[in-house]
ChimeraX commands (.cxc) that place a marker at each C-alpha (Angstrom):
marker #1 position 220.16,171.08,136.48 radius 0.5
marker #1 position 216.64,172.07,137.55 radius 0.5
marker #1 position 215.84,175.75,136.99 radius 0.5
marker #1 position 213.84,177.52,139.71 radius 0.5
marker #1 position 212.22,180.95,139.88 radius 0.5
marker #1 position 212.48,181.97,143.54 radius 0.5
marker #1 position 213.87,185.49,143.18 radius 0.5
marker #1 position 213.63,187.71,140.13 radius 0.5
marker #1 position 217.41,187.94,139.75 radius 0.5
marker #1 position 217.84,184.15,139.83 radius 0.5
marker #1 position 217.56,184.49,136.05 radius 0.5
marker #1 position 219.72,186.58,133.74 radius 0.5
marker #1 position 218.44,189.83,132.23 radius 0.5
marker #1 position 218.48,188.09,128.85 radius 0.5
marker #1 position 216.36,185.16,130.05 radius 0.5
marker #1 position 213.87,187.44,131.82 radius 0.5
marker #1 position 213.57,189.59,128.71 radius 0.5
marker #1 position 212.95,186.49,126.58 radius 0.5
marker #1 position 210.20,185.37,129.00 radius 0.5
marker #1 position 208.54,188.80,128.74 radius 0.5
marker #1 position 208.80,188.92,124.93 radius 0.5
marker #1 position 207.37,185.39,124.72 radius 0.5
marker #1 position 204.55,186.41,127.11 radius 0.5
marker #1 position 203.55,189.24,124.75 radius 0.5
marker #1 position 203.51,186.73,121.86 radius 0.5
marker #1 position 201.47,184.20,123.88 radius 0.5
marker #1 position 198.96,186.91,124.74 radius 0.5
marker #1 position 198.48,187.78,121.05 radius 0.5
marker #1 position 198.10,184.09,120.17 radius 0.5
marker #1 position 195.54,183.59,122.94 radius 0.5
marker #1 position 193.53,186.65,121.84 radius 0.5
marker #1 position 193.50,185.37,118.26 radius 0.5
marker #1 position 192.13,181.99,119.39 radius 0.5
marker #1 position 195.29,180.03,118.63 radius 0.5
marker #1 position 195.51,176.78,120.63 radius 0.5
marker #1 position 198.81,175.90,122.33 radius 0.5
marker #1 position 199.08,172.45,123.91 radius 0.5
marker #1 position 202.82,172.52,124.70 radius 0.5
marker #1 position 202.29,171.40,128.32 radius 0.5
marker #1 position 199.91,168.54,127.52 radius 0.5
marker #1 position 200.10,165.83,130.23 radius 0.5
marker #1 position 202.12,168.14,132.50 radius 0.5
marker #1 position 200.95,168.83,136.06 radius 0.5
marker #1 position 201.66,171.91,138.18 radius 0.5
marker #1 position 201.21,171.51,141.94 radius 0.5
marker #1 position 200.09,174.83,143.50 radius 0.5
marker #1 position 200.82,175.03,147.25 radius 0.5
marker #1 position 199.08,177.84,149.16 radius 0.5
marker #1 position 199.16,178.88,152.79 radius 0.5
marker #1 position 198.03,182.40,151.81 radius 0.5
marker #1 position 194.76,183.01,150.01 radius 0.5
marker #1 position 194.84,184.55,146.56 radius 0.5
marker #1 position 192.71,185.69,143.64 radius 0.5
marker #1 position 195.11,186.54,140.81 radius 0.5
marker #1 position 197.76,183.92,141.61 radius 0.5
marker #1 position 195.39,180.97,141.72 radius 0.5
marker #1 position 193.26,181.97,138.73 radius 0.5
marker #1 position 196.22,182.90,136.52 radius 0.5
marker #1 position 198.29,179.77,137.17 radius 0.5
marker #1 position 195.31,177.43,136.96 radius 0.5
marker #1 position 193.94,179.02,133.77 radius 0.5
marker #1 position 197.47,179.24,132.32 radius 0.5
marker #1 position 198.12,175.52,132.74 radius 0.5
marker #1 position 194.74,174.71,131.20 radius 0.5
marker #1 position 195.39,176.99,128.22 radius 0.5
marker #1 position 198.74,175.24,127.63 radius 0.5
marker #1 position 197.06,171.82,127.70 radius 0.5
marker #1 position 198.26,170.87,131.19 radius 0.5
marker #1 position 196.68,170.47,134.60 radius 0.5
marker #1 position 197.00,172.48,137.85 radius 0.5
marker #1 position 196.49,170.91,141.25 radius 0.5
marker #1 position 195.36,173.24,144.07 radius 0.5
marker #1 position 196.82,172.28,147.47 radius 0.5
marker #1 position 195.97,174.48,150.45 radius 0.5
marker #1 position 197.58,174.06,153.87 radius 0.5
marker #1 position 194.38,172.23,154.86 radius 0.5
marker #1 position 194.89,169.67,152.07 radius 0.5
marker #1 position 198.48,168.61,152.67 radius 0.5
marker #1 position 200.81,168.01,155.61 radius 0.5
marker #1 position 203.33,170.74,154.65 radius 0.5
marker #1 position 205.35,171.51,157.74 radius 0.5
marker #1 position 202.65,170.16,160.07 radius 0.5
marker #1 position 202.70,166.38,160.25 radius 0.5
marker #1 position 205.51,166.04,157.72 radius 0.5
marker #1 position 208.82,167.90,157.33 radius 0.5
marker #1 position 209.02,170.22,154.31 radius 0.5
marker #1 position 211.97,168.19,153.00 radius 0.5
marker #1 position 209.82,165.02,152.87 radius 0.5
marker #1 position 206.90,166.84,151.23 radius 0.5
marker #1 position 209.29,168.22,148.60 radius 0.5
marker #1 position 210.67,164.81,147.71 radius 0.5
marker #1 position 207.22,163.20,147.50 radius 0.5
marker #1 position 205.29,165.95,145.69 radius 0.5
marker #1 position 208.07,166.62,143.16 radius 0.5
marker #1 position 208.21,162.90,142.29 radius 0.5
marker #1 position 204.60,163.10,141.03 radius 0.5
marker #1 position 204.36,166.47,139.23 radius 0.5
marker #1 position 206.33,168.49,136.67 radius 0.5
marker #1 position 206.59,171.79,138.57 radius 0.5
marker #1 position 205.58,173.27,141.93 radius 0.5
marker #1 position 204.28,176.78,142.54 radius 0.5
marker #1 position 204.36,178.00,146.15 radius 0.5
marker #1 position 202.53,180.96,147.66 radius 0.5
marker #1 position 203.57,180.71,151.29 radius 0.5
marker #1 position 204.57,183.03,154.09 radius 0.5
marker #1 position 208.11,181.80,154.61 radius 0.5
marker #1 position 210.74,182.44,151.95 radius 0.5
marker #1 position 213.00,179.97,153.79 radius 0.5
marker #1 position 210.36,177.26,153.30 radius 0.5
marker #1 position 210.47,177.84,149.54 radius 0.5
marker #1 position 214.28,177.58,149.53 radius 0.5
marker #1 position 214.15,174.39,151.63 radius 0.5
marker #1 position 211.51,172.87,149.34 radius 0.5
marker #1 position 213.58,173.77,146.28 radius 0.5
marker #1 position 216.70,172.10,147.69 radius 0.5
marker #1 position 214.85,168.78,147.97 radius 0.5
marker #1 position 212.68,169.02,144.85 radius 0.5
marker #1 position 213.44,167.21,141.61 radius 0.5
marker #1 position 211.33,169.67,139.55 radius 0.5
marker #1 position 211.26,173.48,139.07 radius 0.5
marker #1 position 209.94,175.59,141.97 radius 0.5
marker #1 position 208.16,178.90,141.41 radius 0.5
marker #1 position 207.83,181.50,144.15 radius 0.5
marker #1 position 204.31,182.92,143.68 radius 0.5
marker #1 position 204.75,185.14,146.77 radius 0.5
marker #1 position 206.68,184.89,150.00 radius 0.5
marker #1 position 207.28,187.30,152.88 radius 0.5
marker #1 position 210.47,188.35,151.06 radius 0.5
marker #1 position 209.60,188.69,147.37 radius 0.5
marker #1 position 206.99,188.38,144.61 radius 0.5
marker #1 position 208.87,187.75,141.33 radius 0.5
marker #1 position 205.85,186.57,139.28 radius 0.5
marker #1 position 204.18,189.94,139.83 radius 0.5
marker #1 position 207.27,191.75,138.56 radius 0.5
marker #1 position 207.28,189.71,135.36 radius 0.5
marker #1 position 203.72,190.91,134.74 radius 0.5
marker #1 position 204.59,194.51,135.69 radius 0.5
marker #1 position 207.63,194.65,133.39 radius 0.5
marker #1 position 205.60,193.07,130.58 radius 0.5
marker #1 position 202.83,195.65,131.07 radius 0.5
marker #1 position 205.26,198.58,131.04 radius 0.5
marker #1 position 206.92,197.28,127.86 radius 0.5
marker #1 position 203.56,196.86,126.11 radius 0.5
marker #1 position 202.51,200.44,126.90 radius 0.5
marker #1 position 205.76,202.38,126.94 radius 0.5
marker #1 position 208.60,200.31,125.48 radius 0.5
marker #1 position 211.78,199.47,127.36 radius 0.5
marker #1 position 212.00,200.43,131.04 radius 0.5
marker #1 position 215.81,200.68,130.81 radius 0.5
marker #1 position 217.05,204.06,132.04 radius 0.5
marker #1 position 213.61,205.10,133.32 radius 0.5
marker #1 position 212.69,206.30,136.82 radius 0.5
marker #1 position 210.24,204.27,138.92 radius 0.5
marker #1 position 208.79,205.58,142.20 radius 0.5
marker #1 position 207.75,203.08,144.86 radius 0.5
marker #1 position 205.42,204.74,147.37 radius 0.5
marker #1 position 204.40,203.13,150.67 radius 0.5
marker #1 position 205.57,200.06,152.55 radius 0.5
marker #1 position 209.05,198.57,152.10 radius 0.5
marker #1 position 207.46,195.13,151.73 radius 0.5
marker #1 position 208.01,192.04,149.54 radius 0.5
marker #1 position 206.81,193.91,146.43 radius 0.5
marker #1 position 209.23,196.75,147.16 radius 0.5
marker #1 position 212.06,194.19,147.56 radius 0.5
marker #1 position 211.24,192.70,144.16 radius 0.5
marker #1 position 211.18,196.15,142.53 radius 0.5
marker #1 position 214.69,196.60,143.94 radius 0.5
marker #1 position 215.76,193.38,142.22 radius 0.5
marker #1 position 214.04,194.53,139.02 radius 0.5
marker #1 position 215.89,197.87,139.10 radius 0.5
marker #1 position 219.19,195.99,138.96 radius 0.5
marker #1 position 218.10,193.44,136.34 radius 0.5
marker #1 position 216.29,195.85,133.99 radius 0.5
marker #1 position 218.58,198.84,134.64 radius 0.5
marker #1 position 216.17,201.51,135.88 radius 0.5
marker #1 position 216.39,203.87,138.86 radius 0.5
marker #1 position 214.07,203.13,141.78 radius 0.5
marker #1 position 213.05,205.92,144.12 radius 0.5
marker #1 position 211.57,204.43,147.31 radius 0.5
marker #1 position 209.46,206.58,149.65 radius 0.5
marker #1 position 208.42,204.98,152.94 radius 0.5
marker #1 position 207.52,206.34,156.36 radius 0.5
marker #1 position 210.27,206.02,158.98 radius 0.5
marker #1 position 210.48,202.45,160.34 radius 0.5
marker #1 position 208.80,201.00,157.21 radius 0.5
marker #1 position 211.90,200.88,155.00 radius 0.5
marker #1 position 212.77,197.78,152.98 radius 0.5
marker #1 position 214.83,195.07,154.66 radius 0.5
marker #1 position 218.42,196.24,155.27 radius 0.5
marker #1 position 219.94,193.27,153.40 radius 0.5
marker #1 position 218.05,194.39,150.26 radius 0.5
marker #1 position 219.14,198.03,150.77 radius 0.5
marker #1 position 222.77,196.87,150.99 radius 0.5
marker #1 position 222.52,194.54,148.00 radius 0.5
marker #1 position 220.77,196.95,145.62 radius 0.5
marker #1 position 222.23,200.25,146.87 radius 0.5
marker #1 position 223.49,201.22,143.39 radius 0.5
marker #1 position 220.00,201.18,141.82 radius 0.5
marker #1 position 217.88,202.81,144.53 radius 0.5
marker #1 position 217.29,206.11,146.30 radius 0.5
marker #1 position 215.55,206.13,149.70 radius 0.5
marker #1 position 213.20,208.95,150.75 radius 0.5
marker #1 position 210.73,209.67,153.53 radius 0.5
marker #1 position 208.86,212.15,151.30 radius 0.5
marker #1 position 206.58,210.80,148.56 radius 0.5
marker #1 position 206.63,214.03,146.47 radius 0.5
marker #1 position 210.42,214.00,146.18 radius 0.5
marker #1 position 210.44,210.31,145.21 radius 0.5
marker #1 position 207.91,210.95,142.43 radius 0.5
marker #1 position 209.90,213.75,140.80 radius 0.5
marker #1 position 210.49,212.88,137.10 radius 0.5
marker #1 position 209.10,209.35,137.57 radius 0.5
marker #1 position 207.94,207.46,134.47 radius 0.5
marker #1 position 206.05,204.92,136.60 radius 0.5
marker #1 position 204.53,205.21,140.09 radius 0.5
marker #1 position 203.81,201.99,142.01 radius 0.5
marker #1 position 202.18,201.32,145.37 radius 0.5
marker #1 position 200.72,198.46,147.41 radius 0.5
marker #1 position 198.41,198.06,150.40 radius 0.5
marker #1 position 199.59,199.64,153.66 radius 0.5
marker #1 position 198.90,196.49,155.69 radius 0.5
marker #1 position 199.73,193.23,153.92 radius 0.5
marker #1 position 198.15,189.86,154.66 radius 0.5
marker #1 position 198.91,188.94,158.27 radius 0.5
marker #1 position 199.36,192.58,159.35 radius 0.5
marker #1 position 195.66,193.36,159.81 radius 0.5
marker #1 position 196.15,194.02,163.54 radius 0.5
marker #1 position 198.50,196.90,162.58 radius 0.5
marker #1 position 195.92,198.55,160.28 radius 0.5
marker #1 position 195.12,201.60,162.47 radius 0.5
marker #1 position 198.77,202.23,163.36 radius 0.5
marker #1 position 199.75,201.96,159.70 radius 0.5
marker #1 position 196.97,204.31,158.55 radius 0.5
marker #1 position 198.50,207.01,160.76 radius 0.5
marker #1 position 202.08,206.29,159.64 radius 0.5
marker #1 position 201.15,206.26,155.93 radius 0.5
marker #1 position 198.68,209.16,155.75 radius 0.5
marker #1 position 201.05,211.27,153.59 radius 0.5
marker #1 position 201.74,208.35,151.22 radius 0.5
marker #1 position 198.48,208.08,149.30 radius 0.5
marker #1 position 199.02,208.09,145.54 radius 0.5
marker #1 position 196.46,210.70,144.48 radius 0.5
marker #1 position 196.19,213.12,141.55 radius 0.5
marker #1 position 198.35,215.71,143.36 radius 0.5
marker #1 position 201.14,213.21,143.97 radius 0.5
marker #1 position 200.99,211.96,140.36 radius 0.5
marker #1 position 201.39,215.61,139.37 radius 0.5
marker #1 position 204.99,215.45,140.65 radius 0.5
marker #1 position 205.81,212.64,138.22 radius 0.5
marker #1 position 206.35,213.08,134.46 radius 0.5
marker #1 position 203.26,214.24,132.57 radius 0.5
marker #1 position 202.69,210.85,130.91 radius 0.5
marker #1 position 203.61,208.79,133.99 radius 0.5
marker #1 position 201.87,205.45,134.44 radius 0.5
marker #1 position 200.45,203.92,137.63 radius 0.5
marker #1 position 200.60,200.30,138.82 radius 0.5
marker #1 position 199.31,198.37,141.83 radius 0.5
marker #1 position 199.50,194.57,142.24 radius 0.5
marker #1 position 195.98,194.47,143.78 radius 0.5
marker #1 position 193.88,194.01,145.84 radius 0.5
marker #1 position 193.64,197.79,146.32 radius 0.5
marker #1 position 191.97,199.88,149.01 radius 0.5
marker #1 position 190.66,203.03,147.33 radius 0.5
marker #1 position 190.96,205.98,149.67 radius 0.5
marker #1 position 193.95,204.47,151.48 radius 0.5
marker #1 position 197.14,203.82,149.48 radius 0.5
marker #1 position 195.58,205.12,146.24 radius 0.5
marker #1 position 192.72,207.46,145.38 radius 0.5
marker #1 position 189.87,206.20,143.21 radius 0.5
marker #1 position 190.55,208.82,140.52 radius 0.5
marker #1 position 194.13,207.52,140.07 radius 0.5
marker #1 position 193.48,203.77,140.07 radius 0.5
marker #1 position 190.39,204.17,137.86 radius 0.5
marker #1 position 191.93,206.95,135.77 radius 0.5
marker #1 position 193.76,207.20,132.43 radius 0.5
marker #1 position 197.27,206.71,133.85 radius 0.5
marker #1 position 196.39,203.42,135.56 radius 0.5
marker #1 position 197.51,200.10,134.07 radius 0.5
marker #1 position 196.21,197.90,136.90 radius 0.5
marker #1 position 193.80,195.83,134.81 radius 0.5
marker #1 position 196.37,195.05,132.09 radius 0.5
marker #1 position 198.88,194.34,134.84 radius 0.5
marker #1 position 196.50,191.84,136.52 radius 0.5
marker #1 position 195.62,190.12,133.24 radius 0.5
marker #1 position 199.29,189.89,132.31 radius 0.5
marker #1 position 199.94,187.63,135.32 radius 0.5
marker #1 position 198.33,184.92,133.16 radius 0.5
marker #1 position 200.51,185.44,130.09 radius 0.5
marker #1 position 203.78,186.13,131.94 radius 0.5
marker #1 position 203.36,182.97,134.01 radius 0.5
marker #1 position 202.49,180.87,130.96 radius 0.5
marker #1 position 205.74,182.06,129.43 radius 0.5
marker #1 position 207.60,181.30,132.68 radius 0.5
marker #1 position 206.15,177.77,132.79 radius 0.5
marker #1 position 207.23,177.14,129.20 radius 0.5
marker #1 position 210.73,178.44,130.04 radius 0.5
marker #1 position 211.08,176.24,133.15 radius 0.5
marker #1 position 209.53,173.13,131.57 radius 0.5
marker #1 position 210.93,173.69,128.08 radius 0.5
marker link #1:1,2 radius 0.2
marker link #1:2,3 radius 0.2
marker link #1:3,4 radius 0.2
marker link #1:4,5 radius 0.2
marker link #1:5,6 radius 0.2
marker link #1:6,7 radius 0.2
marker link #1:7,8 radius 0.2
marker link #1:8,9 radius 0.2
marker link #1:9,10 radius 0.2
marker link #1:10,11 radius 0.2
marker link #1:11,12 radius 0.2
marker link #1:12,13 radius 0.2
marker link #1:13,14 radius 0.2
marker link #1:14,15 radius 0.2
marker link #1:15,16 radius 0.2
marker link #1:16,17 radius 0.2
marker link #1:17,18 radius 0.2
marker link #1:18,19 radius 0.2
marker link #1:19,20 radius 0.2
marker link #1:20,21 radius 0.2
marker link #1:21,22 radius 0.2
marker link #1:22,23 radius 0.2
marker link #1:23,24 radius 0.2
marker link #1:24,25 radius 0.2
marker link #1:25,26 radius 0.2
marker link #1:26,27 radius 0.2
marker link #1:27,28 radius 0.2
marker link #1:28,29 radius 0.2
marker link #1:29,30 radius 0.2
marker link #1:30,31 radius 0.2
marker link #1:31,32 radius 0.2
marker link #1:32,33 radius 0.2
marker link #1:33,34 radius 0.2
marker link #1:34,35 radius 0.2
marker link #1:35,36 radius 0.2
marker link #1:36,37 radius 0.2
marker link #1:37,38 radius 0.2
marker link #1:38,39 radius 0.2
marker link #1:39,40 radius 0.2
marker link #1:40,41 radius 0.2
marker link #1:41,42 radius 0.2
marker link #1:42,43 radius 0.2
marker link #1:43,44 radius 0.2
marker link #1:44,45 radius 0.2
marker link #1:45,46 radius 0.2
marker link #1:46,47 radius 0.2
marker link #1:47,48 radius 0.2
marker link #1:48,49 radius 0.2
marker link #1:49,50 radius 0.2
marker link #1:50,51 radius 0.2
marker link #1:51,52 radius 0.2
marker link #1:52,53 radius 0.2
marker link #1:53,54 radius 0.2
marker link #1:54,55 radius 0.2
marker link #1:55,56 radius 0.2
marker link #1:56,57 radius 0.2
marker link #1:57,58 radius 0.2
marker link #1:58,59 radius 0.2
marker link #1:59,60 radius 0.2
marker link #1:60,61 radius 0.2
marker link #1:61,62 radius 0.2
marker link #1:62,63 radius 0.2
marker link #1:63,64 radius 0.2
marker link #1:64,65 radius 0.2
marker link #1:65,66 radius 0.2
marker link #1:66,67 radius 0.2
marker link #1:67,68 radius 0.2
marker link #1:68,69 radius 0.2
marker link #1:69,70 radius 0.2
marker link #1:70,71 radius 0.2
marker link #1:71,72 radius 0.2
marker link #1:72,73 radius 0.2
marker link #1:73,74 radius 0.2
marker link #1:74,75 radius 0.2
marker link #1:75,76 radius 0.2
marker link #1:76,77 radius 0.2
marker link #1:77,78 radius 0.2
marker link #1:78,79 radius 0.2
marker link #1:79,80 radius 0.2
marker link #1:80,81 radius 0.2
marker link #1:81,82 radius 0.2
marker link #1:82,83 radius 0.2
marker link #1:83,84 radius 0.2
marker link #1:84,85 radius 0.2
marker link #1:85,86 radius 0.2
marker link #1:86,87 radius 0.2
marker link #1:87,88 radius 0.2
marker link #1:88,89 radius 0.2
marker link #1:89,90 radius 0.2
marker link #1:90,91 radius 0.2
marker link #1:91,92 radius 0.2
marker link #1:92,93 radius 0.2
marker link #1:93,94 radius 0.2
marker link #1:94,95 radius 0.2
marker link #1:95,96 radius 0.2
marker link #1:96,97 radius 0.2
marker link #1:97,98 radius 0.2
marker link #1:98,99 radius 0.2
marker link #1:99,100 radius 0.2
marker link #1:100,101 radius 0.2
marker link #1:101,102 radius 0.2
marker link #1:102,103 radius 0.2
marker link #1:103,104 radius 0.2
marker link #1:104,105 radius 0.2
marker link #1:105,106 radius 0.2
marker link #1:106,107 radius 0.2
marker link #1:107,108 radius 0.2
marker link #1:108,109 radius 0.2
marker link #1:109,110 radius 0.2
marker link #1:110,111 radius 0.2
marker link #1:111,112 radius 0.2
marker link #1:112,113 radius 0.2
marker link #1:113,114 radius 0.2
marker link #1:114,115 radius 0.2
marker link #1:115,116 radius 0.2
marker link #1:116,117 radius 0.2
marker link #1:117,118 radius 0.2
marker link #1:118,119 radius 0.2
marker link #1:119,120 radius 0.2
marker link #1:120,121 radius 0.2
marker link #1:121,122 radius 0.2
marker link #1:122,123 radius 0.2
marker link #1:123,124 radius 0.2
marker link #1:124,125 radius 0.2
marker link #1:125,126 radius 0.2
marker link #1:126,127 radius 0.2
marker link #1:127,128 radius 0.2
marker link #1:128,129 radius 0.2
marker link #1:129,130 radius 0.2
marker link #1:130,131 radius 0.2
marker link #1:131,132 radius 0.2
marker link #1:132,133 radius 0.2
marker link #1:133,134 radius 0.2
marker link #1:134,135 radius 0.2
marker link #1:135,136 radius 0.2
marker link #1:136,137 radius 0.2
marker link #1:137,138 radius 0.2
marker link #1:138,139 radius 0.2
marker link #1:139,140 radius 0.2
marker link #1:140,141 radius 0.2
marker link #1:141,142 radius 0.2
marker link #1:142,143 radius 0.2
marker link #1:143,144 radius 0.2
marker link #1:144,145 radius 0.2
marker link #1:145,146 radius 0.2
marker link #1:146,147 radius 0.2
marker link #1:147,148 radius 0.2
marker link #1:148,149 radius 0.2
marker link #1:149,150 radius 0.2
marker link #1:150,151 radius 0.2
marker link #1:151,152 radius 0.2
marker link #1:152,153 radius 0.2
marker link #1:153,154 radius 0.2
marker link #1:154,155 radius 0.2
marker link #1:155,156 radius 0.2
marker link #1:156,157 radius 0.2
marker link #1:157,158 radius 0.2
marker link #1:158,159 radius 0.2
marker link #1:159,160 radius 0.2
marker link #1:160,161 radius 0.2
marker link #1:161,162 radius 0.2
marker link #1:162,163 radius 0.2
marker link #1:163,164 radius 0.2
marker link #1:164,165 radius 0.2
marker link #1:165,166 radius 0.2
marker link #1:166,167 radius 0.2
marker link #1:167,168 radius 0.2
marker link #1:168,169 radius 0.2
marker link #1:169,170 radius 0.2
marker link #1:170,171 radius 0.2
marker link #1:171,172 radius 0.2
marker link #1:172,173 radius 0.2
marker link #1:173,174 radius 0.2
marker link #1:174,175 radius 0.2
marker link #1:175,176 radius 0.2
marker link #1:176,177 radius 0.2
marker link #1:177,178 radius 0.2
marker link #1:178,179 radius 0.2
marker link #1:179,180 radius 0.2
marker link #1:180,181 radius 0.2
marker link #1:181,182 radius 0.2
marker link #1:182,183 radius 0.2
marker link #1:183,184 radius 0.2
marker link #1:184,185 radius 0.2
marker link #1:185,186 radius 0.2
marker link #1:186,187 radius 0.2
marker link #1:187,188 radius 0.2
marker link #1:188,189 radius 0.2
marker link #1:189,190 radius 0.2
marker link #1:190,191 radius 0.2
marker link #1:191,192 radius 0.2
marker link #1:192,193 radius 0.2
marker link #1:193,194 radius 0.2
marker link #1:194,195 radius 0.2
marker link #1:195,196 radius 0.2
marker link #1:196,197 radius 0.2
marker link #1:197,198 radius 0.2
marker link #1:198,199 radius 0.2
marker link #1:199,200 radius 0.2
marker link #1:200,201 radius 0.2
marker link #1:201,202 radius 0.2
marker link #1:202,203 radius 0.2
marker link #1:203,204 radius 0.2
marker link #1:204,205 radius 0.2
marker link #1:205,206 radius 0.2
marker link #1:206,207 radius 0.2
marker link #1:207,208 radius 0.2
marker link #1:208,209 radius 0.2
marker link #1:209,210 radius 0.2
marker link #1:210,211 radius 0.2
marker link #1:211,212 radius 0.2
marker link #1:212,213 radius 0.2
marker link #1:213,214 radius 0.2
marker link #1:214,215 radius 0.2
marker link #1:215,216 radius 0.2
marker link #1:216,217 radius 0.2
marker link #1:217,218 radius 0.2
marker link #1:218,219 radius 0.2
marker link #1:219,220 radius 0.2
marker link #1:220,221 radius 0.2
marker link #1:221,222 radius 0.2
marker link #1:222,223 radius 0.2
marker link #1:223,224 radius 0.2
marker link #1:224,225 radius 0.2
marker link #1:225,226 radius 0.2
marker link #1:226,227 radius 0.2
marker link #1:227,228 radius 0.2
marker link #1:228,229 radius 0.2
marker link #1:229,230 radius 0.2
marker link #1:230,231 radius 0.2
marker link #1:231,232 radius 0.2
marker link #1:232,233 radius 0.2
marker link #1:233,234 radius 0.2
marker link #1:234,235 radius 0.2
marker link #1:235,236 radius 0.2
marker link #1:236,237 radius 0.2
marker link #1:237,238 radius 0.2
marker link #1:238,239 radius 0.2
marker link #1:239,240 radius 0.2
marker link #1:240,241 radius 0.2
marker link #1:241,242 radius 0.2
marker link #1:242,243 radius 0.2
marker link #1:243,244 radius 0.2
marker link #1:244,245 radius 0.2
marker link #1:245,246 radius 0.2
marker link #1:246,247 radius 0.2
marker link #1:247,248 radius 0.2
marker link #1:248,249 radius 0.2
marker link #1:249,250 radius 0.2
marker link #1:250,251 radius 0.2
marker link #1:251,252 radius 0.2
marker link #1:252,253 radius 0.2
marker link #1:253,254 radius 0.2
marker link #1:254,255 radius 0.2
marker link #1:255,256 radius 0.2
marker link #1:256,257 radius 0.2
marker link #1:257,258 radius 0.2
marker link #1:258,259 radius 0.2
marker link #1:259,260 radius 0.2
marker link #1:260,261 radius 0.2
marker link #1:261,262 radius 0.2
marker link #1:262,263 radius 0.2
marker link #1:263,264 radius 0.2
marker link #1:264,265 radius 0.2
marker link #1:265,266 radius 0.2
marker link #1:266,267 radius 0.2
marker link #1:267,268 radius 0.2
marker link #1:268,269 radius 0.2
marker link #1:269,270 radius 0.2
marker link #1:270,271 radius 0.2
marker link #1:271,272 radius 0.2
marker link #1:272,273 radius 0.2
marker link #1:273,274 radius 0.2
marker link #1:274,275 radius 0.2
marker link #1:275,276 radius 0.2
marker link #1:276,277 radius 0.2
marker link #1:277,278 radius 0.2
marker link #1:278,279 radius 0.2
marker link #1:279,280 radius 0.2
marker link #1:280,281 radius 0.2
marker link #1:281,282 radius 0.2
marker link #1:282,283 radius 0.2
marker link #1:283,284 radius 0.2
marker link #1:284,285 radius 0.2
marker link #1:285,286 radius 0.2
marker link #1:286,287 radius 0.2
marker link #1:287,288 radius 0.2
marker link #1:288,289 radius 0.2
marker link #1:289,290 radius 0.2
marker link #1:290,291 radius 0.2
marker link #1:291,292 radius 0.2
marker link #1:292,293 radius 0.2
marker link #1:293,294 radius 0.2
marker link #1:294,295 radius 0.2
marker link #1:295,296 radius 0.2
marker link #1:296,297 radius 0.2
marker link #1:297,298 radius 0.2
marker link #1:298,299 radius 0.2
view
């Protein structure tokens, strides 16, 4: 049966942990100049209807480093959902490549594509979740602070797709997630219901950060929400992760952000560019975590 990676908890804790451990090994090998051609003659189709820096560069470079090839397909290049039904595109594209990565708005489109694909499908961001980012985040935490099991993570800001995936991660990796959002910006109710045992919901960022080992945020207005920017700036003004807010977390607490970041909005410059920030390791680790994921799915 074809394995997919559409939501983080599609895979078992054991499998996810193996992917992360392997990613750390692959990173060391890459830094030491070791060549790995395991995916020679393999092709990854990368379907985008949302622009991206880290996703495109990391998947494309990752396939090259593993001896394979990545094919960039924007919504201008293919007929996905326009002239051709998604089901037809899935059958055709999957008959020609070894895996398909999708960074598209609709989570339903990814599920539909997966149902009709003969090869593994990777969700590289949808309106619902962003599991590849969480692989990199969990890898980064492990590298710097050991196991995240039993730790406290504070999510500050919008209850968006990244927040949803942190909720999935809390269940899979067994940590407590404190979520602080303004009223009306909570995560989707179906996620709240599903992950109720692992999360605490707050409307106050300071309370959510109490005793946190890791503080995470994201932009206030995600791609496609630009027209809400001013309204969101008002709603989120007490949710900036700054030095004072980090002071409520544990003394050695770490900071993460999936980027791109807006300094002076969701995070202050002195936090994102400071000693507690892991954002650059976290971004780089997209490459290594996804290489490990590709080897797992195509292995």
